[in-house]
C-alpha positions as CSV (number, residue, x, y, z in Angstrom):
1,M,-11.1,12.3,-14.6
2,S,-8.6,11.6,-11.3
3,I,-5.1,10.5,-11.9
4,R,-5.7,7.7,-9.5
5,R,-9.0,6.6,-10.9
6,S,-7.2,6.9,-14.5
7,L,-4.8,4.7,-13.7
8,S,-7.4,2.4,-11.9
9,L,-9.0,2.1,-15.4
10,C,-5.9,1.3,-17.4
11,I,-5.3,-1.6,-15.1
12,A,-8.8,-3.1,-15.7
13,L,-8.7,-2.9,-19.8
14,V,-5.1,-3.4,-20.3
15,G,-3.4,-5.2,-17.6
16,V,-1.9,-2.8,-15.6
17,S,0.5,-0.9,-18.2
18,C,-0.7,2.0,-20.4
19,F,1.5,2.0,-22.6
20,A,-0.1,3.4,-25.6
21,A,-1.0,6.6,-23.9
22,R,2.6,7.6,-23.4
23,G,4.1,9.9,-25.8
24,A,6.7,9.8,-27.8
25,N,9.3,11.7,-25.4
26,V,9.0,9.6,-22.8
27,A,12.2,8.7,-20.6
28,P,14.6,6.5,-22.5
29,A,14.6,4.0,-18.8
30,I,11.0,3.9,-19.0
31,A,10.6,2.8,-22.6
32,A,13.7,0.1,-21.8
33,F,11.2,-1.2,-18.6
34,D,7.9,-1.2,-21.0
35,K,10.3,-3.4,-23.8
36,A,11.3,-5.8,-20.8
37,F,7.6,-6.1,-19.2
38,A,6.3,-6.8,-22.5
39,G,8.2,-9.9,-22.6
40,I,7.2,-11.5,-19.1
41,N,4.1,-13.6,-18.0
42,D,4.6,-13.1,-14.4
43,Y,7.2,-11.9,-11.7
44,T,7.7,-12.4,-8.0
45,C,9.5,-10.2,-5.5
46,T,10.1,-8.7,-2.5
47,L,9.5,-5.0,-1.9
48,H,11.1,-3.2,2.0
49,V,8.8,-0.3,2.2
50,R,8.7,2.6,5.0
51,E,6.0,5.1,4.7
52,A,5.6,8.1,6.6
53,K,2.3,10.0,6.9
54,G,3.0,13.1,9.7
55,T,4.9,11.9,12.3
56,V,3.3,8.4,11.8
57,T,5.9,5.7,10.0
58,Q,5.0,2.2,9.0
59,D,7.9,-0.3,8.1
60,R,6.8,-3.3,5.8
61,V,8.1,-6.6,3.8
62,Y,6.1,-7.6,1.1
63,Q,6.1,-10.5,-0.9
64,Y,4.1,-10.0,-4.7
65,E,3.2,-12.3,-7.2
66,F,1.8,-11.0,-10.5
67,M,0.7,-12.9,-13.6
68,K,-0.5,-11.0,-16.4
69,P,-3.0,-9.6,-17.4
70,H,-4.0,-8.5,-13.6
71,Y,-4.1,-11.2,-11.1
72,V,-2.0,-10.0,-7.8
73,K,-1.1,-11.8,-4.3
74,T,0.5,-10.1,-1.7
75,L,2.0,-11.1,1.9
76,I,3.1,-9.1,4.8
77,L,6.4,-10.7,5.5
78,D,7.1,-8.3,8.3
79,G,6.3,-5.2,9.6
80,D,3.1,-4.1,10.5
81,G,0.4,-6.4,10.0
82,K,3.0,-9.2,9.9
83,G,1.3,-12.5,7.9
84,S,-1.7,-10.4,6.6
85,G,-2.2,-11.0,3.1
86,G,-4.7,-10.2,-0.2
87,V,-5.3,-11.7,-3.6
88,W,-6.6,-9.1,-6.5
89,I,-8.0,-10.3,-9.8
90,G,-9.4,-7.1,-11.1
91,G,-12.4,-4.9,-10.4
92,D,-12.7,-3.5,-6.6
93,Q,-12.2,-6.4,-4.5
94,V,-9.5,-7.7,-2.4
95,S,-9.8,-11.1,-1.0
96,G,-8.0,-10.7,2.1
97,H,-6.8,-12.5,5.8
98,Q,-5.2,-11.4,8.5
99,G,-2.1,-12.6,10.0
100,G,-1.7,-14.7,13.3
101,F,-4.8,-16.8,14.3
102,L,-7.1,-15.0,12.1
103,S,-4.9,-16.5,8.9
104,G,-7.7,-18.9,7.7
105,I,-10.5,-16.3,7.5
106,H,-10.6,-15.0,4.3
107,L,-13.0,-11.9,3.6
108,K,-13.7,-9.9,0.2
109,I,-13.6,-6.3,0.8
110,S,-12.9,-3.2,-0.7
111,L,-10.1,-2.7,-2.6
112,H,-9.5,0.9,-0.3
113,D,-10.9,-0.6,2.7
114,P,-8.2,0.3,5.4
115,R,-7.0,-3.2,6.2
116,A,-6.2,-3.4,2.6
117,V,-4.0,-0.5,2.2
118,S,-0.7,1.2,3.5
119,L,-0.1,3.8,5.8
120,R,-0.3,6.2,3.0
121,G,-3.3,4.6,1.4
122,V,-1.3,2.3,-1.4
123,T,-3.6,-0.2,-2.9
124,I,-2.5,-3.8,-3.7
125,P,-2.3,-2.9,-7.7
126,E,-0.8,0.2,-6.7
127,G,2.4,-1.6,-5.4
128,L,2.9,-3.5,-8.5
129,L,6.5,-2.6,-10.4
130,P,4.5,-1.5,-13.6
131,R,2.4,0.6,-12.1
132,I,5.2,2.3,-10.2
133,V,6.5,3.2,-13.5
134,D,3.5,4.3,-15.1
135,N,3.1,6.7,-12.6
136,Y,6.2,8.3,-13.8
137,A,4.8,8.5,-17.3
138,T,1.2,9.5,-16.6
139,I,1.3,12.1,-13.4
140,P,1.8,15.3,-14.8
141,G,5.0,16.9,-14.3
142,K,9.0,17.8,-15.1
143,L,10.2,14.6,-15.9
144,T,14.2,14.3,-16.1
145,Q,16.7,11.0,-16.5
146,V,20.5,11.3,-15.5
147,D,22.7,7.9,-14.4
148,G,21.9,6.7,-10.9
149,G,25.0,5.4,-9.8
150,K,24.8,1.8,-8.2
151,V,21.9,1.0,-5.9
152,Q,22.2,-2.2,-4.2
153,G,25.1,-2.8,-6.3
154,V,24.0,-2.6,-9.5
155,D,24.3,0.5,-12.1
156,T,21.0,2.3,-12.3
157,D,19.2,5.0,-14.5
158,R,17.4,7.4,-12.3
159,I,14.2,9.3,-13.1
160,E,13.1,12.2,-11.1
161,L,9.7,13.7,-11.6
162,K,8.7,16.8,-10.0
163,V,5.0,17.0,-9.6
164,T,2.9,19.6,-11.0
165,D,0.1,19.3,-8.8
166,P,1.0,17.5,-5.5
167,A,-2.7,17.7,-3.5
168,S,-3.5,15.7,-6.7
169,N,-0.8,12.9,-5.8
170,N,-1.3,12.3,-2.2
171,G,0.6,15.4,-1.1
172,V,3.7,13.8,-3.4
173,S,5.5,16.7,-4.7
174,D,8.8,14.5,-6.4
175,Q,9.4,11.1,-6.6
176,I,12.4,9.3,-7.8
177,L,13.0,5.8,-9.6
178,Y,16.2,3.9,-9.8
179,L,15.8,1.2,-12.6
180,S,18.8,-1.4,-13.4
181,K,20.7,-0.6,-16.5
182,E,21.0,-4.1,-17.0
183,T,17.5,-5.6,-16.4
184,H,15.6,-2.0,-16.4
185,W,13.1,-3.2,-13.7
186,P,13.1,-0.9,-11.0
187,V,15.4,-1.3,-8.1
188,R,14.5,1.5,-5.5
189,Q,11.9,4.4,-5.6
190,I,12.0,7.6,-2.9
191,M,9.2,9.7,-2.6
192,Y,9.2,13.4,-1.1
193,S,6.1,15.2,0.4
194,G,8.2,19.2,0.5
195,S,11.2,18.1,2.1
196,Q,10.1,15.2,4.0
197,I,10.6,11.4,2.9
198,V,7.3,10.0,2.9
199,L,8.1,6.7,0.9
200,D,11.1,5.0,0.8
201,E,11.0,1.4,-1.1
202,N,13.8,-1.2,-2.3
203,V,13.1,-4.0,-4.8
204,T,14.7,-7.3,-4.1
205,D,14.8,-10.9,-5.1
206,L,12.9,-10.0,-8.4
207,K,12.2,-13.3,-10.5
208,T,10.5,-13.3,-13.8
209,N,8.7,-15.8,-15.6
210,V,8.5,-18.1,-13.0
211,G,5.3,-20.1,-14.2
212,L,2.7,-19.0,-12.0
213,T,-0.8,-20.2,-13.3
214,Q,-4.4,-18.8,-11.8
215,S,-4.8,-21.7,-9.1
216,D,-1.3,-19.4,-7.6
217,F,-4.4,-16.4,-7.0
218,P,-7.1,-17.8,-5.5
219,F,-10.3,-15.3,-5.1
């Protein structure tokens, strides 16, 4: 079973996070995030993302809304595809709309449809913060944790994963995640393919337990 398929199954079965599959030697920062995530019902945040694939780059700002166990809504606030958005409530489909004058037309398409993924093929659930943390605990490789210094003005823990088999990880060979020492939630992520930065992602405006309901995720 591929890493991506395995993680997709985890999402479908246990609502995003596969804590039970983690070993006893998980990095302390990941264990701290697990505890923080277990104490919330929903969250909203803004993701500022730059991706690169070969010589092509894509800059986007996403608004994310998530409610347990698997309700997700996204909207591209700025950049390529501005105004487009989608809702995912589990399974293999997304209910989405494009920006501009087509924003009123909603279609159900495949989770992996080119209209529903980023430049590097990241799907809506793969952009979730708990899913991002899960990758560091489940993708085979050498995982280390050190002090991350200040990122966005907050003290952080820095975890780094040197991937055993980049070919099975969309070409990513090294990935680094900074988590707030106060909240234990992700603040920034950087991914490399060899020496090239292929993803640089910053998390802002994180709010937890905002009171989302199923009606906020029309499908």
